DSSP file (Angstrom, degrees, kcal/mol; ACC not computed):
  #  RESIDUE AA STRUCTURE BP1 BP2  ACC     N-H-->O    O-->H-N    N-H-->O    O-->H-N    TCO  KAPPA ALPHA  PHI   PSI    X-CA   Y-CA   Z-CA
    1    1 A V              0   0    0      0, 0.0     2,-0.4     0, 0.0     0, 0.0   0.000 360.0 360.0 360.0 126.4   -6.8   16.0    3.3
    2    2 A E        -     0   0    0      3,-0.0     2,-0.3     2,-0.0    35,-0.0  -0.810 360.0-174.4 -97.0 136.7   -4.1   13.8    1.8
    3    3 A T    >   -     0   0    0     -2,-0.4     3,-1.4     1,-0.0     4,-0.2  -0.746  42.0 -99.5-121.9 171.5   -4.7   12.3   -1.6
    4    4 A I  G >> S+     0   0    0      1,-0.3     3,-1.4    -2,-0.3     4,-0.5   0.811 118.7  64.9 -59.6 -32.1   -2.9    9.8   -3.8
    5    5 A E  G 34 S+     0   0    0      1,-0.3    -1,-0.3     2,-0.1     3,-0.2   0.754  98.1  55.3 -65.3 -23.3   -1.4   12.7   -5.8
    6    6 A G  G <4 S+     0   0    0     -3,-1.4    -1,-0.3     1,-0.2    -2,-0.2   0.449  87.6  79.6 -89.4  -0.5    0.5   13.8   -2.7
    7    7 A M  T <4 S+     0   0    0     -3,-1.4    -1,-0.2    -4,-0.2    -2,-0.1   0.929  82.2  65.4 -75.0 -44.5    2.3   10.6   -2.0
    8    8 A A  S  < S-     0   0    0     -4,-0.5     2,-0.7    -3,-0.2     5,-0.2  -0.409  75.9-137.9 -76.2 153.5    5.0   10.9   -4.6
    9    9 A Q  B >   -A   12   0A   0      3,-2.8     3,-2.0    -2,-0.1     2,-0.4  -0.875  66.5 -59.1-112.8  97.8    7.7   13.6   -4.3
   10   10 A G  T 3  S-     0   0    0     -2,-0.7    -2,-0.1     1,-0.3     0, 0.0  -0.541 120.7 -16.4  65.6-124.2    8.1   14.8   -7.8
   11   11 A D  T 3  S+     0   0    0     -2,-0.4     2,-0.7    -3,-0.1    -1,-0.3   0.491 117.4  98.7 -88.8  -4.2    9.2   11.9  -10.0
   12   12 A K  B <   -A    9   0A   0     -3,-2.0    -3,-2.8     1,-0.0     2,-0.1  -0.759  70.0-139.5 -90.9 116.0   10.1    9.8   -6.9
   13   13 A L        -     0   0    0     -2,-0.7    -5,-0.1    -5,-0.2    -2,-0.1  -0.372  21.3-106.8 -70.6 149.3    7.4    7.3   -6.0
   14   14 A H     >  -     0   0    0      1,-0.1     4,-2.4    -2,-0.1     3,-0.3  -0.446  37.6-108.1 -65.0 148.9    6.5    6.7   -2.4
   15   15 A P  H  > S+     0   0    0      0, 0.0     4,-2.5     0, 0.0     5,-0.2   0.848 120.8  54.1 -52.7 -36.2    7.8    3.2   -1.3
   16   16 A L  H  > S+     0   0    0      2,-0.2     4,-2.3     1,-0.2     5,-0.2   0.934 108.7  47.7 -64.1 -44.2    4.2    1.9   -1.2
   17   17 A Q  H  > S+     0   0    0     -3,-0.3     4,-1.7     1,-0.2    -1,-0.2   0.920 113.2  48.9 -60.8 -43.3    3.6    3.1   -4.8
   18   18 A Q  H  X S+     0   0    0     -4,-2.4     4,-2.5     1,-0.2    -2,-0.2   0.910 112.0  47.7 -63.6 -43.0    6.9    1.5   -5.9
   19   19 A K  H  X S+     0   0    0     -4,-2.5     4,-2.4    -5,-0.2     6,-0.2   0.841 106.4  57.2 -70.7 -32.6    6.2   -1.8   -4.1
   20   20 A F  H  <>S+     0   0    0     -4,-2.3     5,-2.6    -5,-0.2     6,-0.3   0.907 111.2  44.6 -61.8 -39.8    2.7   -2.0   -5.6
   21   21 A L  H ><5S+     0   0    0     -4,-1.7     3,-1.2     3,-0.2    -2,-0.2   0.947 114.1  48.3 -66.4 -48.5    4.3   -1.8   -9.0
   22   22 A E  H 3<5S+     0   0    0     -4,-2.5    -2,-0.2     1,-0.3    -1,-0.2   0.836 116.4  42.6 -63.2 -34.7    7.0   -4.3   -8.2
   23   23 A H  T 3<5S-     0   0    0     -4,-2.4    -1,-0.3    -5,-0.2    -2,-0.2   0.359 107.0-122.6 -93.6   4.7    4.5   -6.8   -6.8
   24   24 A A  T < 5 +     0   0    0     -3,-1.2    -3,-0.2    -4,-0.3    46,-0.1   0.913  55.6 157.3  52.5  44.8    1.9   -6.3   -9.5
   25   25 A A      < +     0   0    0     -5,-2.6     2,-0.3    -6,-0.2    -1,-0.1   0.126  52.9  56.8 -89.0  20.7   -0.5   -5.4   -6.8
   26   26 A L        +     0   0    0     -6,-0.3    37,-0.0    -5,-0.1     0, 0.0  -0.994  45.7 157.7-146.9 149.8   -2.7   -3.4   -9.2
   27   27 A Q  S    S+     0   0    0     -2,-0.3    -1,-0.1     0, 0.0    -2,-0.1   0.389  82.6  16.0-133.1 -78.5   -4.5   -4.2  -12.4
   28   28 A C  S    S-     0   0    0      1,-0.1    -2,-0.0     4,-0.0     0, 0.0   0.809  89.4-138.1 -75.8 -26.4   -7.4   -1.9  -13.4
   29   29 A G        +     0   0    0      3,-0.0    -1,-0.1     1,-0.0     3,-0.0   0.331  69.7 114.6  92.5  -7.5   -6.4    0.8  -10.9
   30   30 A I  S    S+     0   0    0      1,-0.2     4,-0.3     2,-0.1    33,-0.0   0.907  86.0  34.8 -65.0 -40.4   -9.8    1.7   -9.5
   31   31 A C  S  > S+     0   0    0      1,-0.2     4,-2.1     2,-0.1     3,-0.4   0.649  95.9  90.3 -86.8 -15.3   -9.0    0.4   -6.0
   32   32 A T  H  > S+     0   0    0      1,-0.2     4,-2.8     2,-0.2     5,-0.2   0.868  82.4  51.4 -56.8 -47.7   -5.4    1.4   -5.9
   33   33 A P  H  > S+     0   0    0      0, 0.0     4,-2.4     0, 0.0    -1,-0.2   0.916 112.1  47.9 -57.7 -42.1   -5.7    4.9   -4.5
   34   34 A G  H  > S+     0   0    0     -3,-0.4     4,-2.3    -4,-0.3    -2,-0.2   0.908 113.1  47.5 -64.6 -42.5   -7.8    3.7   -1.6
   35   35 A F  H  X S+     0   0    0     -4,-2.1     4,-2.7     2,-0.2     5,-0.2   0.915 112.8  49.2 -64.8 -42.6   -5.4    0.8   -0.8
   36   36 A L  H  X S+     0   0    0     -4,-2.8     4,-2.4    -5,-0.2    -2,-0.2   0.926 113.6  44.5 -65.0 -45.1   -2.4    3.1   -1.0
   37   37 A I  H  X S+     0   0    0     -4,-2.4     4,-2.2    -5,-0.2    -1,-0.2   0.920 116.0  47.7 -66.1 -42.4   -3.8    5.8    1.3
   38   38 A A  H  X S+     0   0    0     -4,-2.3     4,-2.5    -5,-0.2    -2,-0.2   0.906 113.2  48.5 -64.4 -40.9   -5.1    3.1    3.8
   39   39 A A  H  X S+     0   0    0     -4,-2.7     4,-2.7     2,-0.2     5,-0.2   0.891 109.8  51.8 -66.8 -39.4   -1.7    1.3    3.7
   40   40 A K  H  X S+     0   0    0     -4,-2.4     4,-1.7     2,-0.2    -1,-0.2   0.922 112.1  46.4 -63.0 -43.3    0.1    4.6    4.3
   41   41 A D  H  X S+     0   0    0     -4,-2.2     4,-1.7     2,-0.2    -2,-0.2   0.917 112.0  51.3 -63.8 -43.9   -2.1    5.4    7.3
   42   42 A L  H  X S+     0   0    0     -4,-2.5     4,-2.8     1,-0.2     3,-0.2   0.933 111.5  46.6 -58.5 -47.9   -1.7    1.8    8.6
   43   43 A L  H  < S+     0   0    0     -4,-2.7    -1,-0.2     1,-0.2    -2,-0.2   0.772 107.8  56.9 -70.9 -25.1    2.2    2.0    8.4
   44   44 A A  H  < S+     0   0    0     -4,-1.7    -1,-0.2    -5,-0.2    -2,-0.2   0.862 116.9  35.5 -69.1 -34.9    2.2    5.5   10.0
   45   45 A K  H  < S+     0   0    0     -4,-1.7    -2,-0.2     1,-0.3    -1,-0.2   0.803 136.3  20.0 -85.8 -32.7    0.4    4.0   13.0
   46   46 A N     <  -     0   0    0     -4,-2.8    -1,-0.3    -5,-0.2    -2,-0.1  -0.799  62.8-175.8-141.8  92.6    2.1    0.6   13.0
   47   47 A P  S    S+     0   0    0      0, 0.0    36,-0.2     0, 0.0    -4,-0.1   0.593  85.1  40.8 -70.7  -9.0    5.4    0.4   11.1
   48   48 A D  S    S+     0   0    0     35,-0.0     2,-0.1    32,-0.0    28,-0.1  -0.447  80.4 171.7-134.9  62.7    5.7   -3.4   11.6
   49   49 A P        -     0   0    0      0, 0.0     2,-0.1     0, 0.0    30,-0.1  -0.373  29.9-123.4 -76.7 151.4    2.3   -4.9   11.1
   50   50 A T     >  -     0   0    0      1,-0.1     4,-2.2    -2,-0.1     5,-0.2  -0.342  33.9-101.9 -76.9 169.6    1.6   -8.6   10.9
   51   51 A E  H  > S+     0   0    0      1,-0.2     4,-2.7     2,-0.2     5,-0.2   0.913 125.6  52.0 -59.8 -41.6   -0.2  -10.0    7.8
   52   52 A E  H  > S+     0   0    0      1,-0.2     4,-2.5     2,-0.2    -1,-0.2   0.908 108.7  49.9 -62.1 -42.2   -3.4  -10.1    9.8
   53   53 A E  H  > S+     0   0    0      2,-0.2     4,-2.6     1,-0.2    -1,-0.2   0.872 111.1  49.8 -65.7 -36.5   -3.1   -6.5   10.8
   54   54 A I  H  X S+     0   0    0     -4,-2.2     4,-1.8     2,-0.2    -2,-0.2   0.955 111.4  47.9 -65.0 -49.3   -2.5   -5.5    7.2
   55   55 A R  H  < S+     0   0    0     -4,-2.7     4,-0.4     1,-0.2    -2,-0.2   0.905 114.7  46.3 -59.5 -41.5   -5.5   -7.4    6.0
   56   56 A F  H >< S+     0   0    0     -4,-2.5     3,-1.0     1,-0.2     4,-0.2   0.916 111.4  52.3 -65.9 -43.0   -7.6   -5.9    8.8
   57   57 A G  H 3< S+     0   0    0     -4,-2.6     3,-0.3     1,-0.2    -1,-0.2   0.763 116.0  40.0 -65.0 -26.1   -6.3   -2.4    8.1
   58   58 A L  T >< S+     0   0    0     -4,-1.8     3,-2.2     1,-0.2    -1,-0.2   0.369  83.2 106.8-102.0   3.6   -7.1   -2.7    4.4
   59   59 A A  T <   +     0   0    0     -3,-1.0    -1,-0.2    -4,-0.4    -2,-0.1   0.700  68.6  65.8 -61.1 -21.6  -10.5   -4.4    4.9
   60   60 A G  T 3  S+     0   0    0     -3,-0.3     2,-0.4    -4,-0.2    -1,-0.3   0.525  91.8  76.2 -78.6  -3.7  -12.5   -1.3    3.9
   61   61 A N    <   -     0   0    0     -3,-2.2     2,-0.4   -27,-0.0   -30,-0.1  -0.878  68.9-151.4-110.6 140.6  -11.2   -1.5    0.3
   62   62 A L        -     0   0    0     -2,-0.4     2,-0.4   -31,-0.0   -27,-0.1  -0.913   9.9-173.4-114.5 136.6  -12.4   -3.9   -2.3
   63   63 A C        +     0   0    0     -2,-0.4     4,-0.1     1,-0.1     5,-0.0  -0.996  11.5 178.5-127.2 131.6  -10.4   -5.3   -5.2
   64   64 A R  S    S+     0   0    0     -2,-0.4    -1,-0.1     2,-0.1    -2,-0.0   0.456  77.6  48.6-106.6  -3.7  -12.0   -7.5   -7.9
   65   65 A C  S    S+     0   0    0      2,-0.1     3,-0.1     3,-0.0   -39,-0.1   0.886 114.4  25.7-103.6 -52.1   -8.8   -7.9  -10.1
   66   66 A T  S    S-     0   0    0      1,-0.3     4,-0.4   -41,-0.1     3,-0.2   0.669  87.8-132.5 -93.2 -17.2   -5.7   -8.9   -8.1
   67   67 A G        -     0   0    0      1,-0.2    -1,-0.3     2,-0.1     4,-0.2  -0.443  38.2 -84.6  76.9-172.5   -7.0  -10.7   -5.1
   68   68 A Y  S  > S+     0   0    0     -2,-0.1     4,-2.7     2,-0.1     5,-0.2   0.629 107.7  83.0-111.3 -14.8   -5.4   -9.5   -1.9
   69   69 A D  H  > S+     0   0    0      1,-0.2     4,-2.6     2,-0.2     5,-0.2   0.911  94.6  47.1 -60.4 -44.6   -2.2  -11.5   -1.6
   70   70 A K  H  > S+     0   0    0     -4,-0.4     4,-2.0     2,-0.2    -1,-0.2   0.875 113.1  50.0 -64.5 -36.5   -0.1   -9.3   -3.9
   71   71 A I  H  > S+     0   0    0     -4,-0.2     4,-2.1     2,-0.2    -2,-0.2   0.933 111.6  47.3 -66.7 -46.3   -1.4   -6.2   -2.1
   72   72 A V  H  X S+     0   0    0     -4,-2.7     4,-2.5     1,-0.2    -2,-0.2   0.918 112.3  50.2 -62.1 -43.8   -0.6   -7.6    1.3
   73   73 A R  H  X S+     0   0    0     -4,-2.6     4,-2.5    -5,-0.2    -1,-0.2   0.882 109.0  52.3 -63.0 -38.1    2.9   -8.6    0.1
   74   74 A A  H  X S+     0   0    0     -4,-2.0     4,-2.4     2,-0.2    -1,-0.2   0.906 110.6  47.2 -64.0 -41.6    3.5   -5.1   -1.4
   75   75 A V  H  X S+     0   0    0     -4,-2.1     4,-2.3     2,-0.2    -2,-0.2   0.907 111.6  50.9 -67.2 -41.6    2.6   -3.5    2.0
   76   76 A Q  H  X S+     0   0    0     -4,-2.5     4,-1.5     2,-0.2    -2,-0.2   0.930 113.0  45.7 -60.3 -45.3    4.8   -5.9    3.9
   77   77 A D  H  X S+     0   0    0     -4,-2.5     4,-1.9     1,-0.2    -2,-0.2   0.895 111.9  51.1 -65.8 -41.2    7.7   -5.1    1.6
   78   78 A A  H  X S+     0   0    0     -4,-2.4     4,-3.1     1,-0.2     5,-0.2   0.878 104.9  57.6 -64.1 -37.3    7.1   -1.4    1.7
   79   79 A A  H  X S+     0   0    0     -4,-2.3     4,-2.0     1,-0.2    -1,-0.2   0.906 106.2  49.5 -59.5 -41.3    7.1   -1.5    5.5
   80   80 A I  H  X S+     0   0    0     -4,-1.5     4,-1.3     2,-0.2    -1,-0.2   0.931 113.7  45.3 -62.3 -46.6   10.6   -3.0    5.5
   81   81 A V  H  X S+     0   0    0     -4,-1.9     4,-0.8     1,-0.2     3,-0.2   0.913 112.8  50.4 -63.2 -44.1   11.8   -0.3    3.1
   82   82 A M  H  < S+     0   0    0     -4,-3.1     3,-0.3     1,-0.2    -1,-0.2   0.828 106.2  55.0 -68.4 -32.3   10.1    2.5    5.1
   83   83 A K  H  < S+     0   0    0     -4,-2.0    -1,-0.2    -5,-0.2    -2,-0.2   0.846 110.0  47.7 -66.9 -32.7   11.6    1.3    8.4
   84   84 A G  H  <        0   0    0     -4,-1.3    -1,-0.2    -3,-0.2    -2,-0.2   0.621 360.0 360.0 -82.7 -12.9   15.1    1.5    6.9
   85   85 A A     <        0   0    0     -4,-0.8    -1,-0.2    -3,-0.3    -2,-0.1   0.472 360.0 360.0 -78.2 360.0   14.5    5.0    5.5
């Protein structure tokens, strides 16, 4: 079982975690672990998802603070970084 605690490697954040910070895709933090794990799984299966595919892949998670645009943009940006890694 993979958890949010296993995403970072020591002090180095996973690209998704970094992009969530950069895009202000989190506020209260309650939904963040679920979005990050779902996004990581989505990008493992589809490293170049469309916006629609991202929204569908994250549809099981609910956020009441940020709306979803910042989250989707963070995942799109992380996908670019992860493809180049």
